[in-house]
C-alpha positions as CSV (number, residue, x, y, z in Angstrom):
1,M,0.0,0.0,0.3
2,K,0.9,3.5,-0.7
3,I,0.7,5.8,2.7
4,A,0.9,9.1,3.2
5,I,1.6,11.0,7.0
6,L,0.8,14.2,7.6
7,S,3.5,15.3,9.8
8,R,5.2,18.6,10.4
9,N,8.0,16.8,11.8
10,P,9.6,13.5,10.0
11,K,11.8,12.9,13.2
12,L,9.4,13.1,15.7
13,Y,9.1,9.4,17.8
14,S,5.1,9.0,16.8
15,T,5.8,9.8,13.0
16,R,9.3,8.0,12.7
17,R,7.6,4.8,14.3
18,L,4.6,4.9,12.0
19,V,7.2,4.8,8.8
20,E,9.1,2.2,10.5
21,A,5.8,0.2,11.1
22,G,4.8,0.6,7.5
23,E,7.8,-0.3,6.4
24,Q,8.2,-3.5,8.3
25,R,4.8,-4.5,6.7
26,G,5.8,-3.9,2.7
27,H,4.2,-0.8,2.6
28,E,5.4,2.7,1.2
29,V,5.3,4.9,3.5
30,T,6.6,9.3,2.8
31,V,5.9,12.0,5.2
32,F,4.8,15.3,3.8
33,D,4.4,18.6,6.2
34,T,1.4,19.7,6.4
35,L,1.6,23.2,6.0
36,H,3.5,22.9,3.0
37,C,0.5,20.9,1.1
38,Y,-1.4,22.8,-1.4
39,M,-4.7,22.4,-2.9
40,N,-6.6,22.2,-6.4
41,I,-9.9,22.7,-5.6
42,N,-12.3,21.6,-8.1
43,S,-15.3,19.6,-9.5
44,V,-13.3,17.5,-11.7
45,E,-10.5,16.3,-10.3
46,P,-9.4,17.5,-7.1
47,S,-6.0,17.0,-6.5
48,I,-3.0,18.2,-3.4
49,H,0.0,19.5,-4.5
50,Y,3.9,19.6,-2.5
51,Q,6.9,20.9,-3.4
52,G,5.8,21.4,-7.2
53,N,4.5,17.5,-7.4
54,E,1.4,16.0,-7.5
55,L,0.5,13.8,-5.0
56,K,-1.3,10.9,-6.5
57,D,-2.5,7.1,-6.2
58,Y,-2.4,6.8,-2.2
59,D,-4.1,3.9,-0.6
60,A,-4.3,5.9,3.1
61,V,-3.7,9.5,5.1
62,I,-2.5,9.1,8.3
63,P,-3.3,12.6,10.0
64,R,-0.7,13.6,12.6
65,I,-2.3,17.1,12.9
66,G,-1.2,19.5,15.8
67,A,-3.6,21.2,17.8
68,S,-2.4,24.4,16.2
69,I,-2.8,24.0,12.9
70,T,-6.3,22.3,12.7
71,F,-7.8,24.3,10.4
72,Y,-5.4,23.8,7.7
73,G,-4.6,20.6,8.7
74,T,-7.8,19.5,8.3
75,A,-8.8,21.4,5.1
76,V,-5.6,19.3,3.8
77,L,-7.0,16.2,5.2
78,R,-10.7,16.9,3.8
79,Q,-8.9,17.1,0.1
80,F,-7.3,13.5,0.4
81,E,-10.8,12.8,1.4
82,M,-11.9,14.0,-1.8
83,M,-9.6,12.4,-3.7
84,G,-10.7,8.7,-2.2
85,V,-7.9,8.4,-0.1
86,Y,-9.0,6.4,3.2
87,P,-8.3,8.7,6.1
88,L,-7.4,6.9,9.5
89,N,-9.2,9.5,10.9
90,E,-11.7,11.6,9.1
91,S,-11.5,15.3,9.3
92,V,-14.7,16.3,10.5
93,A,-14.1,14.0,13.7
94,I,-10.8,15.4,14.1
95,S,-12.5,19.1,14.3
96,R,-15.0,17.6,16.5
97,S,-12.8,16.3,19.3
98,R,-10.8,18.9,19.3
99,D,-13.6,21.3,20.1
100,K,-13.7,20.3,24.2
101,L,-17.4,21.9,24.9
102,R,-18.7,20.1,21.8
103,S,-17.5,16.7,22.3
104,M,-18.0,16.6,25.9
105,Q,-21.7,17.7,25.2
106,L,-21.9,14.6,22.3
107,M,-20.6,12.5,25.6
108,S,-23.0,13.8,27.5
109,R,-25.9,12.7,24.7
110,K,-24.5,9.4,25.0
111,G,-24.3,8.8,28.5
112,I,-20.6,8.5,29.3
113,G,-19.1,9.1,32.6
114,L,-18.1,12.8,32.8
115,P,-17.0,14.8,35.7
116,V,-19.6,17.7,36.6
117,T,-18.9,20.7,33.9
118,G,-20.3,24.2,33.5
119,F,-20.4,26.9,30.7
120,A,-21.1,30.5,31.0
121,H,-21.0,33.5,29.2
122,S,-21.5,36.5,31.8
123,P,-19.6,37.0,34.4
124,D,-22.9,37.6,36.8
125,D,-23.4,34.0,36.2
126,I,-20.2,33.3,37.8
127,P,-21.3,32.6,41.5
128,D,-24.3,29.8,40.1
129,L,-21.4,28.4,37.7
130,I,-19.3,27.5,40.9
131,S,-21.8,26.2,43.2
132,M,-23.3,24.0,39.9
133,V,-20.1,21.8,39.6
134,G,-20.2,21.3,43.3
135,G,-18.0,24.3,45.0
136,A,-14.4,24.6,45.3
137,P,-11.9,23.3,44.6
138,L,-12.9,23.3,41.1
139,V,-10.9,22.9,37.9
140,I,-11.2,25.7,35.3
141,K,-9.9,25.2,31.5
142,L,-9.3,26.9,28.6
143,L,-11.1,25.1,25.7
144,E,-8.3,25.7,23.3
145,G,-5.5,24.5,25.8
146,T,-3.4,21.7,25.0
147,Q,-1.0,19.2,27.1
148,G,-2.2,20.5,30.3
149,I,-1.6,24.3,29.2
150,G,-4.8,26.6,30.6
151,V,-5.8,24.7,33.2
152,V,-5.9,26.1,36.4
153,L,-6.6,24.3,39.7
154,A,-8.5,27.1,42.0
155,E,-8.8,26.0,45.6
156,T,-11.4,28.1,46.9
157,R,-14.0,29.9,45.7
158,K,-12.7,33.5,46.1
159,A,-9.6,31.9,43.7
160,A,-12.1,30.3,41.3
161,E,-13.8,33.6,41.1
162,S,-11.0,35.6,40.3
163,V,-9.6,33.5,37.8
164,I,-13.0,32.7,35.6
165,E,-13.0,36.6,35.9
166,A,-9.9,36.8,34.7
167,F,-10.1,35.0,31.8
168,M,-13.6,36.1,30.7
169,G,-12.2,39.7,30.5
170,L,-10.1,38.4,27.8
171,K,-12.2,37.1,26.2
172,A,-11.4,33.5,26.8
173,N,-13.3,30.9,26.4
174,I,-13.4,28.3,29.5
175,M,-15.1,25.6,31.2
176,V,-15.5,24.5,34.6
177,Q,-15.3,21.4,36.3
178,E,-15.3,19.7,39.0
179,F,-12.0,18.3,40.8
180,I,-11.9,15.0,40.9
181,K,-9.5,14.8,44.5
182,E,-9.9,10.8,44.8
183,A,-8.2,10.3,41.4
184,G,-4.8,11.2,43.0
185,G,-3.4,13.3,40.4
186,A,-3.2,10.4,38.2
187,D,-5.0,9.9,35.2
188,I,-5.1,6.4,32.4
189,R,-4.3,7.0,28.8
190,C,-6.7,4.5,26.9
191,F,-4.9,3.9,23.1
192,V,-8.1,2.9,21.0
193,V,-7.8,1.5,17.8
194,G,-10.9,0.7,15.9
195,D,-13.2,-0.7,18.9
196,R,-10.0,-2.1,21.3
197,V,-8.2,-0.8,23.2
198,V,-4.9,-1.7,22.4
199,A,-2.7,-0.3,25.5
200,A,-3.4,1.5,28.6
201,M,-0.9,3.6,31.2
202,K,-1.6,5.3,34.4
203,R,0.1,8.6,34.5
204,Q,1.0,10.3,37.9
205,A,1.7,14.0,38.3
206,A,4.7,15.1,39.7
207,E,5.5,16.0,43.4
208,G,3.0,19.2,43.6
209,E,1.1,18.9,40.4
210,F,-1.8,17.7,39.6
211,R,-1.9,17.7,36.1
212,S,-0.6,14.3,35.4
213,N,0.6,14.9,31.4
214,L,3.7,14.0,30.5
215,H,5.0,17.1,29.3
216,R,4.5,18.6,32.4
217,G,6.8,15.7,34.1
218,G,4.2,13.6,35.1
219,S,5.3,9.7,35.1
220,A,4.1,6.8,33.2
221,S,3.8,2.8,33.8
222,L,1.3,0.0,33.0
223,I,-1.8,-0.4,34.6
224,K,-4.7,-3.0,34.2
225,I,-8.0,-1.4,33.1
226,T,-11.4,-2.6,34.4
227,P,-14.0,-3.9,31.8
228,D,-16.3,-0.6,32.4
229,E,-13.1,2.0,31.9
230,R,-12.4,-0.3,28.4
231,A,-15.6,0.4,27.4
232,T,-16.0,4.2,28.5
233,A,-12.7,4.7,26.4
234,V,-14.0,2.7,23.4
235,R,-17.2,4.4,23.3
236,A,-15.9,7.9,23.7
237,A,-14.0,7.6,20.7
238,R,-16.9,6.2,18.7
239,T,-18.6,8.7,19.8
240,M,-16.1,11.4,18.6
241,G,-16.0,9.3,15.2
242,L,-12.3,8.4,15.6
243,N,-10.7,5.0,14.6
244,V,-7.9,5.9,16.6
245,A,-8.1,7.4,19.9
246,G,-6.3,8.8,23.1
247,V,-9.0,8.8,25.6
248,D,-7.6,10.0,28.9
249,I,-10.0,8.7,32.0
250,L,-10.2,9.8,35.8
251,R,-11.3,6.6,38.5
252,S,-14.2,8.9,40.3
253,N,-16.4,7.5,42.8
254,H,-19.0,7.5,40.8
255,G,-17.3,5.4,38.1
256,P,-14.6,6.4,35.0
257,V,-15.0,9.8,33.7
258,V,-13.6,10.9,30.5
259,M,-11.5,13.9,30.6
260,E,-10.4,14.3,27.2
261,V,-10.2,12.6,23.9
262,N,-7.4,13.3,21.6
263,S,-7.4,12.7,17.9
264,S,-3.5,12.6,17.7
265,P,-2.1,10.5,20.5
266,G,1.2,10.7,20.9
267,I,3.0,6.9,20.6
268,Q,6.0,7.4,22.6
269,G,4.8,6.8,26.8
270,I,2.1,4.3,25.8
271,E,4.9,2.5,24.1
272,E,8.0,2.9,26.2
273,A,5.1,2.4,29.5
274,T,3.5,-0.8,27.9
275,G,6.0,-2.8,25.6
276,I,3.3,-2.7,23.2
277,D,3.6,-2.3,19.5
278,V,0.9,0.7,19.2
279,A,2.5,1.6,15.9
280,S,1.9,-1.9,14.1
281,K,-1.7,-1.8,15.6
282,I,-2.4,1.2,13.7
283,M,-1.1,-0.3,10.3
284,L,-3.0,-3.5,11.4
285,F,-6.1,-1.8,11.3
286,I,-5.2,0.6,7.9
287,E,-4.2,-2.8,6.2
288,K,-7.7,-4.1,7.2
289,N,-9.8,-1.2,5.9
290,A,-8.1,1.2,3.8
291,R,-8.6,-1.3,1.0
292,I,-12.4,-1.2,0.8
293,N,-12.1,2.5,1.7
294,H,-14.4,2.0,4.5
295,T,-14.3,5.5,5.9
296,R,-17.2,6.2,8.8
297,T,-18.4,9.1,10.6
298,R,-19.5,7.4,13.4
299,G,-20.2,10.5,16.2
300,Q,-23.3,13.0,15.7
301,G,-23.1,16.6,15.8
C-alpha cells in the first residue's frame, strides 16, 4: 500500500514509528509537512500538490495534526478524502474532538461518564456556575488549551471567581469542572484502535502538580484497566467518530469519567510504558480497512 503521513516533523517519535511499522509490513510510507501541502479545489479532479509535485495514487493517509494547525490540517485531510484516499481519522471527527465543549456535550448525550462541567458567558453567572459544579476546589480549563496548558486548579471559591473573571475579561472561552480529588493526580490514557483498547497506561502527576501530562513532568506506568473503563474509552472514541484515539480517564467515586479524547495521541509514552507495538496495530487496522475504502463517521453533531 501507498501511505501518506501528515506531520510537521518526520523526526518526531510517533511519526518515525509509524514509518518504521509501515515499511516493515511492506508499505511505501511518505511523510509530508502538512503546512506545505497545497490544494487544487475543483469539481472535476481535486488534487494536492507538494513541492511542485502532485500527490497521486495514495491508498491511505495518517493525520498527525497538531492543535495549533487544526484548521489548515483538516482542510488538507478533507482534500485527501475528496480524492478517495482512506483517512485513518476523518477530518470531521478530528474537528469534533478538538472542540472540548462540543465533545463533552456529545458524550453527555451518549450517557458516557463525565466530570460535572459548567459553561457560561456572563460574569454575573459566575457564583451560580461555581455552585453548579459542586463548589471549590474546581478545575478551570481554556477550551483551546493543550498538553495541560491553560488548566488551573482553584482551591477556594474566591480564587475560582478571580480566575474565571480574569479569563472572561480576556474574552477567553473556558469551562469549569468538578475536581476529582480521589484520582490523586493520576489519570489513565487508553489508546483506542478501532473498537479495542490496544494499550493503557497510568500517568501520575509530579509532586506538587495536579496535571498528569507527561509534558508537565508526569510519569507513566503500565496499568490493568477494568471492563467498565475499557468500554468507556471505546464508546468515547466511537462518539467522536475516531478510529484511533487517546482517551483520558479519571477513576472517580462514581466510576470512570472521561476528561478528553485526543485525535492525534502520542505513541512514545504508551509504547515505552507498556512495551506494546502500538504503531504496528495502527498499520494492521489500516490494512484491514483502507483497501475497501471503509470510512465511517460514527459520531454525531
